[in-house]
C-alpha positions as CSV (number, residue, x, y, z in Angstrom):
1,M,0.0,0.0,0.0
2,P,1.6,3.3,-1.1
3,T,1.2,5.4,2.1
4,I,3.3,7.6,4.3
5,T,2.7,8.1,8.0
6,S,2.7,11.8,8.7
7,H,3.6,13.6,11.9
8,D,0.4,12.8,13.7
9,G,0.0,9.2,12.5
10,T,-2.4,10.1,9.6
11,A,-1.8,7.9,6.5
12,I,-1.1,9.9,3.4
13,W,-1.7,8.1,0.1
14,Y,0.5,8.7,-2.9
15,E,1.0,7.3,-6.4
16,L,4.0,7.1,-8.6
17,L,3.6,7.8,-12.4
18,G,6.2,7.8,-15.1
19,E,9.9,8.0,-15.1
20,G,12.5,10.7,-14.6
21,P,13.3,13.3,-12.0
22,P,10.7,13.3,-9.2
23,L,8.0,16.0,-9.1
24,V,5.7,16.1,-6.0
25,V,2.1,17.0,-7.1
26,L,-0.6,18.4,-4.8
27,P,-4.2,18.2,-6.1
28,G,-6.8,21.0,-5.6
29,G,-10.4,21.2,-4.6
30,P,-9.8,21.3,-1.8
31,G,-10.3,17.6,-1.2
32,M,-10.2,16.3,-4.7
33,D,-9.1,12.8,-5.3
34,L,-5.7,12.7,-7.0
35,R,-7.1,10.7,-9.8
36,Y,-8.7,13.7,-11.5
37,L,-5.2,14.8,-12.4
38,A,-4.5,11.7,-14.5
39,D,-1.0,11.9,-16.0
40,L,-1.1,15.7,-16.2
41,G,-1.3,15.8,-19.9
42,G,1.5,13.4,-20.4
43,L,3.9,15.1,-18.0
44,D,4.6,11.6,-16.6
45,R,6.7,11.1,-19.8
46,R,9.0,13.9,-18.7
47,A,9.1,13.4,-14.9
48,R,8.3,10.8,-12.2
49,L,5.1,12.2,-10.7
50,V,4.6,11.7,-7.0
51,V,0.9,12.5,-6.7
52,V,-0.3,12.9,-3.2
53,D,-3.9,12.7,-1.8
54,A,-4.2,15.4,0.9
55,R,-5.4,14.3,4.3
56,A,-9.1,13.6,4.5
57,S,-9.1,13.4,0.7
58,G,-9.0,10.5,-1.8
59,R,-7.5,7.5,-0.1
60,S,-5.6,9.3,2.6
61,G,-6.7,9.0,6.2
62,V,-9.0,11.4,8.0
63,P,-7.3,12.9,11.0
64,E,-8.9,13.1,14.5
65,D,-8.0,16.8,14.7
66,R,-9.8,18.6,11.8
67,R,-7.6,21.6,12.4
68,T,-4.7,19.7,10.8
69,V,-6.6,19.8,7.5
70,S,-5.9,23.6,7.0
71,F,-3.5,24.2,4.2
72,T,-0.9,25.7,6.6
73,E,-0.9,22.5,8.6
74,Q,-0.8,20.3,5.5
75,A,2.7,21.6,4.7
76,R,3.8,19.2,7.3
77,D,2.5,16.3,5.2
78,V,4.6,17.6,2.2
79,E,7.6,17.5,4.4
80,A,6.8,13.9,5.4
81,V,6.7,13.1,1.6
82,R,10.1,14.7,1.1
83,A,11.6,12.8,3.9
84,H,10.1,9.6,2.7
85,L,11.6,10.2,-0.8
86,G,15.0,10.7,0.8
87,L,15.5,14.0,-1.1
88,D,17.3,17.1,0.2
89,R,15.1,19.3,-2.1
90,I,12.0,18.6,-4.1
91,D,10.3,20.0,-7.2
92,L,6.8,20.8,-6.2
93,L,3.6,21.4,-8.3
94,G,0.3,22.5,-6.9
95,H,-3.1,22.9,-8.7
96,S,-5.8,25.3,-7.7
97,A,-6.3,25.1,-3.9
98,G,-3.3,22.8,-3.6
99,C,-1.2,25.8,-4.6
100,L,-1.9,27.3,-1.1
101,T,-0.3,24.2,0.5
102,A,2.6,24.3,-2.0
103,Q,3.3,28.0,-1.3
104,E,3.1,27.5,2.5
105,Y,5.5,24.6,2.3
106,A,8.0,26.6,0.3
107,A,7.8,29.4,2.9
108,A,7.8,27.1,6.0
109,Y,10.7,24.9,4.9
110,P,13.3,27.3,3.3
111,G,15.6,25.6,0.9
112,R,13.6,22.4,0.6
113,V,12.0,23.4,-2.7
114,R,14.2,23.5,-5.8
115,R,11.5,24.7,-8.2
116,L,7.8,25.5,-7.6
117,V,5.0,25.3,-10.2
118,L,1.6,26.9,-9.4
119,V,-1.2,25.8,-11.8
120,A,-4.3,28.0,-11.7
121,P,-3.7,29.1,-8.1
122,V,-6.7,30.2,-6.1
123,G,-4.5,32.8,-4.3
124,R,-1.4,33.3,-2.2
125,V,-2.5,33.3,1.5
126,S,-6.2,32.7,1.0
127,R,-8.7,32.4,-1.9
128,E,-8.3,35.7,-3.8
129,P,-10.4,35.9,-6.9
130,D,-11.2,39.3,-8.6
131,E,-15.0,39.1,-8.8
132,S,-15.2,41.8,-11.6
133,E,-12.8,39.7,-13.7
134,L,-14.8,36.6,-13.1
135,A,-18.0,38.4,-14.1
136,E,-16.4,39.6,-17.3
137,L,-15.0,36.1,-18.1
138,R,-18.5,34.5,-17.6
139,A,-20.3,37.3,-19.6
140,R,-18.1,36.5,-22.6
141,R,-19.8,33.1,-22.8
142,A,-23.3,34.6,-23.2
143,G,-23.6,33.3,-26.8
144,E,-23.1,29.7,-25.9
145,A,-26.1,27.3,-25.6
146,W,-25.4,26.3,-22.1
147,Y,-25.0,29.9,-20.8
148,P,-28.6,30.6,-19.6
149,D,-28.7,27.5,-17.3
150,A,-25.2,28.1,-16.0
151,A,-25.9,31.8,-15.3
152,E,-29.1,30.9,-13.5
153,A,-27.3,28.4,-11.3
154,H,-24.6,30.9,-10.5
155,R,-27.4,33.4,-9.5
156,L,-28.9,30.8,-7.2
157,I,-25.6,30.0,-5.6
158,A,-24.9,33.7,-5.0
159,A,-28.3,34.1,-3.4
160,G,-27.4,31.6,-0.8
161,G,-29.8,29.1,1.0
162,A,-28.9,26.0,-1.1
163,T,-27.2,23.2,0.8
164,G,-26.3,19.6,0.4
165,A,-27.4,17.8,-2.8
166,E,-29.2,21.0,-4.1
167,L,-26.0,23.0,-3.8
168,A,-23.9,20.2,-5.4
169,A,-26.3,20.1,-8.3
170,L,-26.0,23.9,-8.8
171,H,-22.2,23.7,-8.8
172,R,-22.4,21.0,-11.5
173,R,-24.5,23.4,-13.6
174,I,-21.9,26.2,-13.5
175,T,-19.0,23.8,-14.5
176,P,-19.0,25.0,-18.2
177,F,-17.6,28.4,-16.9
178,F,-14.4,26.6,-15.8
179,W,-13.4,25.5,-19.3
180,H,-12.3,27.2,-22.5
181,H,-14.4,24.8,-24.6
182,W,-17.4,22.8,-23.2
183,D,-18.4,19.5,-24.8
184,D,-19.0,15.9,-23.9
185,A,-15.3,15.2,-23.4
186,R,-15.2,18.0,-20.8
187,R,-18.3,16.7,-19.1
188,A,-16.6,13.3,-18.6
189,E,-13.7,15.1,-16.8
190,H,-16.1,15.9,-13.9
191,R,-16.7,12.7,-11.8
192,P,-18.6,13.1,-8.6
193,E,-16.5,10.4,-6.9
194,H,-13.5,12.6,-7.2
195,A,-14.9,15.3,-4.9
196,S,-14.6,15.2,-1.1
197,P,-17.5,13.5,0.8
198,H,-16.7,15.6,3.9
199,A,-19.0,18.7,4.2
200,W,-16.6,20.2,6.8
201,L,-13.4,19.9,4.7
202,R,-13.6,23.1,2.8
203,E,-14.0,25.3,5.9
204,A,-11.2,23.4,7.7
205,F,-8.8,23.8,4.7
206,Y,-9.4,27.5,4.4
207,A,-9.1,28.1,8.1
208,G,-5.4,28.6,7.3
209,S,-6.2,31.7,5.4
210,A,-4.5,34.9,6.5
211,G,-6.7,37.7,7.9
212,P,-6.2,41.4,7.9
213,A,-3.9,41.3,10.9
214,T,-1.6,38.6,9.5
215,R,-1.8,39.1,5.7
216,D,1.2,41.3,5.3
217,A,3.5,39.1,7.4
218,R,2.3,36.0,5.5
219,L,2.9,37.7,2.1
220,A,6.4,38.7,3.3
221,R,7.2,35.1,4.1
222,L,6.2,34.0,0.6
223,A,8.3,36.8,-0.9
224,A,11.3,35.5,0.9
225,V,11.1,32.2,-1.0
226,K,14.3,32.0,-3.2
227,A,13.2,29.1,-5.4
228,P,12.3,29.8,-9.1
229,V,8.5,29.8,-9.5
230,L,6.4,29.1,-12.6
231,V,2.8,30.3,-12.5
232,L,0.3,29.0,-15.1
233,A,-3.2,30.4,-15.7
234,G,-6.0,29.6,-18.1
235,A,-7.3,32.7,-20.0
236,S,-10.8,31.3,-19.9
237,D,-10.8,30.2,-16.2
238,G,-14.2,31.2,-15.0
239,M,-13.7,29.4,-11.7
240,I,-10.9,31.5,-10.2
241,G,-9.8,33.8,-13.1
242,T,-6.2,34.9,-13.8
243,A,-5.9,37.6,-11.1
244,P,-4.7,35.2,-8.4
245,A,-2.1,33.8,-10.7
246,R,-0.9,37.3,-11.6
247,A,-0.7,38.2,-7.9
248,A,1.3,35.1,-7.1
249,A,3.7,35.7,-9.9
250,A,4.2,39.3,-8.7
251,C,4.8,38.0,-5.1
252,Y,8.0,36.1,-5.8
253,P,11.4,37.6,-6.7
254,D,12.2,34.8,-9.2
255,A,8.8,34.1,-10.9
256,R,7.3,34.1,-14.3
257,L,3.7,33.9,-15.5
258,E,2.3,32.1,-18.5
259,V,-1.3,32.5,-19.5
260,L,-2.6,29.7,-21.7
261,E,-5.0,31.3,-24.1
262,Q,-7.0,28.1,-25.0
263,S,-7.4,26.8,-21.4
264,G,-9.7,27.1,-18.4
265,H,-9.0,25.8,-15.0
266,R,-7.3,22.5,-16.1
267,P,-4.8,23.5,-18.8
268,W,-3.2,20.1,-18.9
269,V,-6.5,18.8,-20.4
270,E,-7.1,21.6,-22.9
271,E,-3.5,22.4,-24.0
272,P,-1.5,19.3,-23.0
273,E,1.4,19.8,-25.3
274,R,1.9,23.5,-24.3
275,F,1.4,22.6,-20.6
276,T,4.0,19.8,-20.6
277,E,6.4,21.9,-22.7
278,L,6.2,24.8,-20.2
279,V,6.5,22.7,-17.0
280,S,9.2,20.3,-18.2
281,G,11.2,23.1,-19.7
282,F,11.0,25.0,-16.5
283,L,12.0,22.0,-14.4
284,S,15.0,21.2,-16.6
285,E,16.4,24.8,-16.7
286,V,20.0,25.2,-15.6
287,P,20.4,27.9,-13.0
288,G,21.9,31.1,-14.4
């Protein structure tokens, strides 16, 4: 069984895909099963992917103390993975909410990250979308057949009151906004079993977010990260937009931003060749 025992005894599940230099991969969600990432658009042909189910997600264990599910605490699980691999430093890739854990790890364990890749990050120290940008991105889709239903679902979510199965159904209806192109192949990407079954997990994960009193100090910790950083965003990402990616790229002293014009929130699905070219090229760069 491919598991690592973390600091508090929680079993952390991981899978190895491909051959080459190891790349630790953190899924998003929060709470998504690692299997939604598949082979990251063929990146497993360029690197050995060490894909990790976050605690209380996928096939990892559920801790007794829910506070350890916050993204700030989950950095300790990444350190357990590094120690298990026997590496002095790791290359680290996070997707979506998993980017918060990845960024916290890079700040909390100076020198342990060789290169950091942030794919469609939700923010730097919390979830940080620009609502005006998201409204504009979604409005651009008004001519598509699915738009009226998705827009109505978004209105109902924003109005509040929906919970449980009703809320989950509304979120499924707004899924087309998250893609550059919506068709049957994209529908097949969204499998209910990949989502977390724990209603409490999202709140517990984002409990690590910085508030007004701690925000500046937390951002300063990130800015002190010396590792090179590659930030990828999808130009059509109606889930989180490009603003968080732009802010993340501006935060680090050695960072660059790439916006994939034909992608939404999962660029390895919509532009796999471009995605793998950018990531593998970045990971193989020789320091200047």
